[in-house]
N, C-alpha and C positions, 0 to 999 in steps of 0.2 A: 504494500500500500504506500502510495506517495504521500509525503507530508506537505501541506500547504503552509507556508510561512506568511506572516503578516506584520505590518507596521502600525496596526491600529493604536496600540498603547502609545507609541512614540508620537504619532500624529495628534492623538487626543491630548497628551500632556503639553505638546508644543502650542496647542490652541487653548490651553488652560480650561479644558472641559472635564467635568467629572464623568465617571462611568454612567451615573444616573442621567446627566444632561445628554450625553451621546445616545443613550438608550431611548430617551424620550424623543429626540430628533429622528431616530431611525425607526421608531415604532415597535421597539422590542423591550424585553426586560433587562434590568441591570445584570442579572445572572447570565443572560445571553452574551452581553458585552464582555463580561469576565471570562466566559468560556472561550470566546473568540480570541481574546488577548492572550490567554494561556495556551492556545493552540489545541484546545480540547473539543472545539466545535468548528466545523467548516460551514460558513453561512451559505445560504442559497444564492443563486446568481442575483436575484432581485435584491436581497439584503446587501450583498457586496456592492451592487451598483448604487444603492441608497447611501451606503457609507462613503463611497467614492464621491458622490455628489455633495454630501455634507462637508467633506474635506476639500472639495474642488480640485481633485487630482484624478488622473486616470486610474481605473481599478487595478491595472497592472502594477502601479506604483505602491499599492497596498498589499495585494495578495500575489504570491509567487510560489512555484514548485521548488 
């Protein structure tokens, strides 16, 4: 199984957002954001695109193999 790495936590901290604030903007729970940041959960394409839109960066800059 391939591992998907992400920079969600780094981007979130750079923008001074809490996990709760990011979760609210993305329409998910704080637990989902925690799991994504830890690499324990791979978001759906829709959620990955929402997160990319929130950070105003291409999805490939956040998620990679």
